C-alpha positions as CSV (number, residue, x, y, z in Angstrom):
1,M,3.4,55.8,-57.2
2,K,6.2,57.3,-55.1
3,V,6.5,55.7,-51.7
4,E,9.1,55.9,-48.9
5,W,10.5,52.4,-49.6
6,D,11.3,52.2,-53.3
7,Y,11.6,48.7,-54.6
8,T,12.3,49.5,-58.2
9,A,15.9,48.4,-58.3
10,L,15.0,45.2,-56.4
11,A,11.9,44.2,-58.4
12,D,13.5,41.6,-60.7
13,A,15.4,39.9,-57.9
14,Y,12.2,39.7,-56.0
15,L,11.1,37.0,-58.4
16,K,13.6,34.7,-56.8
17,R,12.1,34.9,-53.3
18,P,10.4,31.9,-51.8
19,D,6.7,31.3,-51.8
20,Y,4.7,31.1,-48.5
21,A,4.0,27.8,-46.7
22,I,0.9,26.4,-48.2
23,D,-0.2,24.8,-44.9
24,A,-0.1,28.2,-43.2
25,I,-2.2,29.7,-46.0
26,D,-4.7,26.9,-45.8
27,Q,-5.0,27.4,-42.0
28,M,-5.6,31.1,-42.6
29,L,-8.4,30.3,-45.1
30,N,-10.0,27.7,-42.8
31,I,-10.0,30.0,-39.8
32,A,-11.5,32.8,-41.8
33,N,-14.0,30.4,-43.5
34,I,-13.1,31.7,-46.9
35,T,-15.2,30.1,-49.6
36,N,-14.7,29.9,-53.3
37,D,-16.8,33.0,-54.0
38,A,-14.7,35.2,-51.7
39,N,-13.2,38.5,-52.7
40,I,-9.6,39.0,-51.5
41,C,-7.5,42.1,-51.6
42,D,-3.7,41.4,-51.5
43,V,-2.0,44.6,-50.5
44,G,1.6,45.2,-51.4
45,A,1.3,42.3,-53.9
46,G,4.7,42.8,-55.3
47,A,5.7,40.0,-57.6
48,A,2.6,38.0,-56.8
49,H,4.0,35.4,-54.4
50,L,0.8,35.4,-52.3
51,T,-1.5,36.7,-55.0
52,L,-0.8,33.7,-57.2
53,I,-1.4,31.2,-54.4
54,L,-4.8,32.7,-53.7
55,A,-5.8,32.8,-57.3
56,Q,-4.8,29.2,-57.9
57,K,-7.2,28.3,-55.2
58,G,-10.0,29.9,-57.2
59,F,-10.5,33.2,-55.3
60,K,-11.1,36.5,-57.0
61,V,-8.1,38.6,-56.0
62,S,-7.5,42.4,-56.3
63,A,-3.8,42.9,-56.2
64,V,-2.7,46.3,-54.9
65,E,0.9,47.4,-55.5
66,P,2.4,50.9,-55.5
67,N,5.7,50.1,-57.4
68,D,5.5,50.2,-61.2
69,A,8.3,47.7,-61.7
70,M,7.0,45.2,-59.1
71,R,3.4,45.5,-60.4
72,A,4.6,44.9,-64.0
73,N,6.4,41.7,-62.9
74,G,3.4,40.6,-60.9
75,T,1.1,41.3,-63.8
76,K,3.3,39.3,-66.2
77,K,3.5,36.4,-63.8
78,T,-0.3,36.2,-63.4
79,M,-1.5,37.1,-66.9
80,E,-3.1,33.7,-67.4
81,Y,-5.4,34.2,-64.4
82,P,-8.6,36.1,-65.2
83,N,-9.5,36.1,-61.5
84,I,-6.7,38.5,-60.7
85,S,-6.9,42.3,-61.2
86,W,-4.0,44.7,-60.6
87,F,-4.2,48.2,-59.1
88,E,-1.9,50.9,-58.0
89,G,-2.2,51.8,-54.3
90,V,-0.7,51.6,-50.9
91,G,-1.7,50.0,-47.6
92,E,-2.9,53.3,-46.2
93,N,-4.8,54.2,-49.3
94,T,-5.7,51.1,-51.4
95,G,-8.2,52.9,-53.7
96,M,-10.5,49.9,-53.2
97,P,-14.3,50.4,-52.6
98,N,-15.9,50.3,-49.1
99,N,-17.1,47.0,-47.7
100,T,-15.9,44.8,-50.5
101,F,-13.6,42.1,-49.3
102,D,-13.9,39.0,-47.2
103,L,-10.1,38.9,-46.5
104,V,-7.4,41.6,-46.8
105,T,-3.8,40.2,-46.9
106,F,-0.4,41.8,-46.5
107,G,2.3,39.5,-47.7
108,S,5.7,40.9,-46.5
109,S,4.2,44.4,-46.9
110,F,2.6,45.3,-43.5
111,N,6.0,46.4,-42.1
112,V,6.5,49.1,-44.9
113,C,3.2,50.7,-44.0
114,D,2.0,53.0,-41.3
115,R,0.5,50.0,-39.6
116,Q,-2.3,51.8,-37.8
117,L,-3.4,53.7,-40.9
118,A,-3.2,50.4,-42.9
119,L,-5.5,48.7,-40.3
120,K,-8.0,51.5,-40.6
121,E,-7.9,51.3,-44.4
122,T,-8.4,47.5,-44.1
123,Q,-11.5,48.1,-41.9
124,R,-12.9,50.4,-44.6
125,I,-12.6,47.9,-47.4
126,L,-13.6,44.8,-45.5
127,K,-17.1,43.4,-45.4
128,P,-18.6,43.3,-42.0
129,H,-16.8,40.7,-39.9
130,G,-14.2,40.3,-42.7
131,W,-10.6,39.2,-41.9
132,F,-7.2,40.9,-41.9
133,A,-3.9,38.9,-42.3
134,C,-0.3,39.8,-42.5
135,M,2.6,37.4,-43.0
136,W,6.3,37.1,-43.7
137,N,8.8,34.4,-44.7
138,H,11.5,34.5,-42.1
139,R,14.8,32.9,-42.8
140,D,15.4,29.8,-40.6
141,L,18.4,31.0,-38.7
142,A,19.2,27.5,-37.4
143,D,20.1,26.5,-41.0
144,P,23.9,26.3,-41.6
145,T,23.7,28.3,-44.8
146,Q,21.6,31.0,-43.1
147,I,24.0,31.0,-40.2
148,A,26.9,31.7,-42.5
149,I,24.9,34.5,-44.3
150,E,24.0,36.0,-41.0
151,E,27.7,36.2,-40.0
152,I,28.5,37.9,-43.3
153,I,25.7,40.5,-42.8
154,K,26.6,41.3,-39.2
155,S,30.3,41.5,-39.9
156,N,29.5,44.3,-42.4
157,I,26.7,46.1,-40.5
158,A,27.2,47.0,-36.9
159,G,23.8,46.7,-35.1
160,Y,22.0,45.1,-38.0
161,T,18.2,44.8,-37.2
162,Y,15.3,43.1,-38.9
163,G,12.9,46.0,-38.4
164,T,9.3,45.3,-37.6
165,R,9.1,42.3,-40.0
166,R,10.2,39.9,-37.2
167,E,8.1,41.5,-34.5
168,D,5.0,39.9,-33.0
169,Q,2.2,41.9,-34.6
170,T,-0.4,41.1,-32.0
171,N,-0.1,44.3,-30.0
172,I,-0.2,46.4,-33.1
173,I,-3.4,44.8,-34.2
174,N,-4.9,45.0,-30.7
175,E,-4.0,48.7,-30.4
176,S,-6.2,49.5,-33.4
177,N,-9.3,48.3,-31.4
178,L,-10.8,47.3,-34.7
179,F,-10.3,43.5,-34.6
180,G,-11.1,40.6,-32.3
181,E,-8.8,37.8,-31.2
182,V,-5.5,37.6,-33.0
183,H,-4.6,34.2,-34.3
184,F,-0.9,33.3,-34.9
185,I,0.0,30.7,-37.6
186,E,3.4,29.2,-38.4
187,G,4.4,27.0,-41.3
188,K,7.6,25.7,-42.8
189,V,8.5,25.9,-46.4
190,V,11.7,24.7,-48.2
191,H,12.8,26.9,-51.0
192,K,14.3,24.6,-53.7
193,I,16.3,26.8,-56.1
194,L,19.3,27.2,-58.2
195,A,22.2,28.4,-56.0
196,S,22.8,31.3,-58.4
197,D,19.1,32.3,-58.2
198,F,19.2,32.2,-54.5
199,S,22.2,34.6,-54.5
200,E,20.3,36.8,-57.0
201,G,17.3,36.8,-54.6
202,W,19.4,38.6,-52.0
203,K,19.5,41.6,-54.2
204,S,15.8,42.1,-53.3
205,H,16.4,42.3,-49.6
206,G,15.0,45.7,-48.8
207,T,15.8,45.6,-45.0
208,L,19.4,44.8,-45.8
209,H,19.6,47.4,-48.6
210,R,18.3,50.2,-46.3
211,Q,20.9,49.5,-43.7
212,S,23.9,49.2,-46.0
213,P,23.6,51.8,-48.8
214,D,27.4,51.9,-49.2
215,T,28.2,48.3,-48.6
216,F,25.2,46.5,-50.1
217,N,27.0,45.3,-53.2
218,T,29.9,44.1,-51.2
219,I,27.6,42.1,-48.9
220,I,25.8,40.5,-51.9
221,K,29.2,39.6,-53.4
222,Q,30.3,37.9,-50.2
223,I,27.0,36.0,-50.0
224,D,27.4,35.0,-53.6
225,D,31.0,33.8,-53.0
226,Y,29.9,31.7,-50.0
227,I,27.1,30.1,-52.0
228,S,29.4,29.4,-55.0
229,N,32.1,27.8,-52.8
230,N,30.0,25.9,-50.4
231,C,26.7,24.8,-52.1
232,E,25.7,22.4,-54.8
233,S,24.1,23.7,-58.0
234,Y,20.6,23.4,-56.5
235,I,20.0,24.1,-52.8
236,E,17.2,23.7,-50.4
237,V,16.8,26.6,-48.1
238,P,14.3,26.4,-45.1
239,Y,12.0,29.4,-44.3
240,I,9.3,29.8,-41.7
241,T,6.1,31.5,-42.7
242,R,4.7,33.5,-39.8
243,L,1.2,34.8,-40.0
244,W,-1.1,37.0,-37.8
245,M,-4.8,37.3,-38.6
246,A,-7.9,38.8,-36.9
247,Q,-11.6,39.3,-37.6
248,L,-13.1,42.7,-37.9
249,K,-15.3,43.5,-34.9
């Protein structure tokens, strides 16, 4: 499925990205009172980072992903889980049936949608009083490694921005007039990974890629050089999972 933001070239590197903070996911499930028989739709499921967490907790998950390469990686990664089904679709048009899901999640994907259209589509496929949730893993910019990487990025891209992925999503959700009180959840996760794989994971950074079409490879090389020269073989990189959720009116 052709979409504005094409992740085909980034799909394999996406496998190196960190998982979401489990305590943040557990808080989300507790607030929404999600039980073991719940149906969950994970929109923009990508390489199954969130999908897999939800499936491992025993929920039935419909994973919706528009990009063929990302969906293939996600399908391969989750093939041993019969409670996961994969579908082609986008946030604005999931292809899912009406009034089906207890929870609809957007893991690092809400920002690549028309957010108001995605919220209307979420309303359509949710059961009455079902829940919406969107989340991202934000790099902890107080970490020395992330500080150094930030300096590399900003020295190459004047006016570098994070786009909507670091914005407070409360107003966007409220503007839809479809949901009740917005709950904000924050949790920390430490990504323990081979230094070389951490460098590889930067190749999946869509926000960076879109702002540096001519210098992206140079930036990745500089990040790789920094990691190689300053880090041990294995590194621990802190991230903050930030999550917004609200119940359908």
